[in-house]
GUKOLMAR-99925 format. One line per 2 residues: number of its first residue (from 1); for each residue x, y, z of C-alpha. Coordinates in pm, 1 decimal. Each point is the difference from the previous one (the first is absolute). Example, Ala and Ser with C-alpha at 12.3 -4.5 7.8 and 13.67 -1.06 7.14 Angstrom:
2
1 = 1230.0/-450.0/780.0 ~ 137.0/344.0/-66.0
This chain:
159
1 = -508.1/-1126.3/-4843.0 ~ 89.1/-336.4/120.6
3 = 341.0/87.9/193.0 ~ -199.8/288.4/210.8
5 = -309.3/-317.5/65.4 ~ 292.7/-202.9/135.1
7 = 129.9/331.0/188.7 ~ -332.1/58.4/148.5
9 = -42.6/-379.0/130.7 ~ 322.0/4.8/168.8
11 = -122.6/269.8/174.3 ~ -272.9/-61.2/16.3
13 = 126.5/-399.2/218.0 ~ 263.9/236.2/198.7
15 = -228.4/192.3/128.8 ~ -271.7/-228.0/128.2
17 = 285.7/-215.7/98.2 ~ 175.0/242.9/259.8
19 = -265.3/-78.0/326.5 ~ -277.0/-75.2/121.2
21 = -39.8/387.8/192.3 ~ -11.6/165.9/-287.4
23 = -379.2/-70.9/2.0 ~ -30.6/82.3/396.1
25 = -36.0/314.2/151.2 ~ 36.1/-52.9/315.7
27 = 79.8/-422.7/180.4 ~ -146.3/-16.8/387.9
29 = 428.3/-73.2/156.6 ~ 131.4/-143.5/321.7
31 = 284.5/128.2/0.4 ~ 344.5/-131.1/171.4
33 = 379.0/67.8/14.0 ~ 151.4/-290.5/-241.6
35 = 395.7/34.5/108.4 ~ 179.5/130.3/-365.2
37 = 297.1/75.7/-154.5 ~ -109.5/389.0/58.9
39 = -72.2/-92.3/355.5 ~ -346.9/-32.6/138.9
41 = -257.0/36.6/-237.8 ~ -347.4/90.0/-13.7
43 = -205.1/-242.2/-269.4 ~ -371.8/-143.0/34.0
45 = -238.2/-226.8/-233.2 ~ 235.1/-264.6/-173.9
47 = 262.2/200.5/195.2 ~ 65.7/243.1/-278.0
49 = 176.4/286.2/151.6 ~ -173.6/317.4/126.9
51 = 71.0/359.5/-128.5 ~ -70.3/386.2/109.1
53 = -36.1/267.8/-212.4 ~ 203.0/334.0/52.3
55 = -291.1/186.7/-128.4 ~ -159.3/-120.4/325.6
57 = 214.3/227.1/187.4 ~ -173.2/253.2/-10.5
59 = -408.9/-138.7/83.3 ~ 37.4/-334.3/150.0
61 = -351.8/-19.3/113.3 ~ -96.3/48.8/-385.1
63 = 219.6/-255.0/-194.7 ~ 92.4/163.3/-330.1
65 = -1.8/-263.2/-185.5 ~ -325.9/-27.5/-177.6
67 = -217.0/-89.2/-243.4 ~ 25.3/300.7/-208.1
69 = 112.5/-81.3/-379.0 ~ 406.2/99.1/-70.7
71 = 181.8/-67.2/-287.9 ~ 210.2/-306.6/127.2
73 = -87.5/-419.2/-22.5 ~ -318.3/-17.3/39.8
75 = -136.3/264.7/49.4 ~ -19.7/109.6/407.6
77 = 246.8/-3.4/252.3 ~ -179.6/-227.3/218.8
79 = -16.9/-240.5/-297.9 ~ 374.6/-20.9/19.3
81 = -26.0/37.4/423.6 ~ -227.6/-231.7/30.0
83 = -88.6/102.8/428.5 ~ 42.6/-231.2/315.8
85 = -330.5/1.8/135.2 ~ -141.6/-135.3/367.8
87 = -278.6/-24.2/160.9 ~ -155.3/175.1/278.9
89 = 93.7/-364.6/188.9 ~ 359.8/-76.9/-79.1
91 = 105.9/349.2/58.8 ~ 50.3/-12.3/350.9
93 = 101.6/-322.5/46.1 ~ 290.6/192.9/-282.6
95 = -0.7/294.0/185.7 ~ 103.8/-235.7/283.4
97 = 314.7/-183.3/-145.7 ~ 134.0/338.9/-76.6
99 = -103.2/367.1/115.3 ~ 132.0/143.7/-329.5
101 = -285.6/-135.8/-149.4 ~ -329.6/121.2/-95.1
103 = -239.8/55.5/-261.8 ~ -227.5/331.9/-216.4
105 = -282.5/3.5/-218.8 ~ 6.1/-11.8/-356.1
107 = -274.6/174.2/-143.1 ~ 78.3/-97.2/-323.0
109 = -40.0/-445.8/52.6 ~ -239.4/43.9/358.8
111 = 282.4/-138.0/188.3 ~ 251.1/26.2/321.3
113 = 383.7/41.0/-119.4 ~ 250.4/-154.9/171.3
115 = 259.6/222.9/103.7 ~ 333.3/-21.2/163.0
117 = 106.8/347.8/124.1 ~ -275.7/206.0/-20.1
119 = 38.0/-95.6/-449.1 ~ -196.1/-217.0/-211.1
121 = 148.0/-358.3/-65.2 ~ 3.2/-131.5/-367.5
123 = 80.5/-289.5/-220.3 ~ 123.9/97.6/-328.5
125 = -150.3/-275.4/-355.7 ~ 333.4/-52.2/-87.8
127 = 125.1/-225.5/318.5 ~ -43.8/-290.1/-115.2
129 = 142.4/-270.3/211.7 ~ 123.9/-72.3/358.1
131 = 338.9/300.5/127.6 ~ -17.9/146.1/-405.6
133 = -32.3/364.3/135.7 ~ 10.6/169.6/-329.4
135 = -231.2/325.2/109.7 ~ 280.3/114.7/230.7
137 = 51.6/328.6/-98.7 ~ -180.4/47.6/-326.5
139 = -82.6/345.4/-109.8 ~ 257.4/91.7/330.9
141 = -343.3/5.5/183.4 ~ -68.2/-393.2/172.9
143 = 210.6/-115.0/304.4 ~ -24.5/-391.2/99.3
145 = -127.7/21.7/308.3 ~ 243.0/-81.0/294.3
147 = -85.7/-158.8/361.5 ~ 68.0/320.9/200.9
149 = 67.4/231.7/-201.7 ~ -156.7/319.0/-160.5
151 = -37.4/-75.3/-369.8 ~ 283.3/245.0/-160.3
153 = 188.3/-103.8/-252.0 ~ -230.1/17.0/-268.6
155 = 339.5/-32.8/-256.0 ~ -33.0/-374.2/56.9
157 = 191.3/-144.6/323.5 ~ 332.5/-102.2/-177.2
159 = 57.6/346.5/-188.9
């Protein structure tokens, strides 16, 4: 019994310390490209990496990462991969800086979600510091965003 309590307490501490992204479904985003060892990558809130989702290739006008409950950690895709959202006012300036940017209305969160090459853009809840990019290639379904390139390397940029 004591071992179970200690293990459970340790698990709880680990889960709650992963990242503040774990409690959010979206973040207001002002995207910029940062030079990294993997290329010029798109970053947003707190300079965390931004990603696209392979399932959105077939349905870019309706983001496939949703709040529907699933068996994964935190209970839904959007809890693990918060949406990168933009305001109507900011999207015009963002699109003027790079014509590959756009936005799609995300019904789940009732906000505009940033797109790159027409694919909705997301954060990864396990990214906790600048340039650690731990979501790249997760489940062969998530890709970092390289400036000027349509995301196609969903198994990770370095693989």
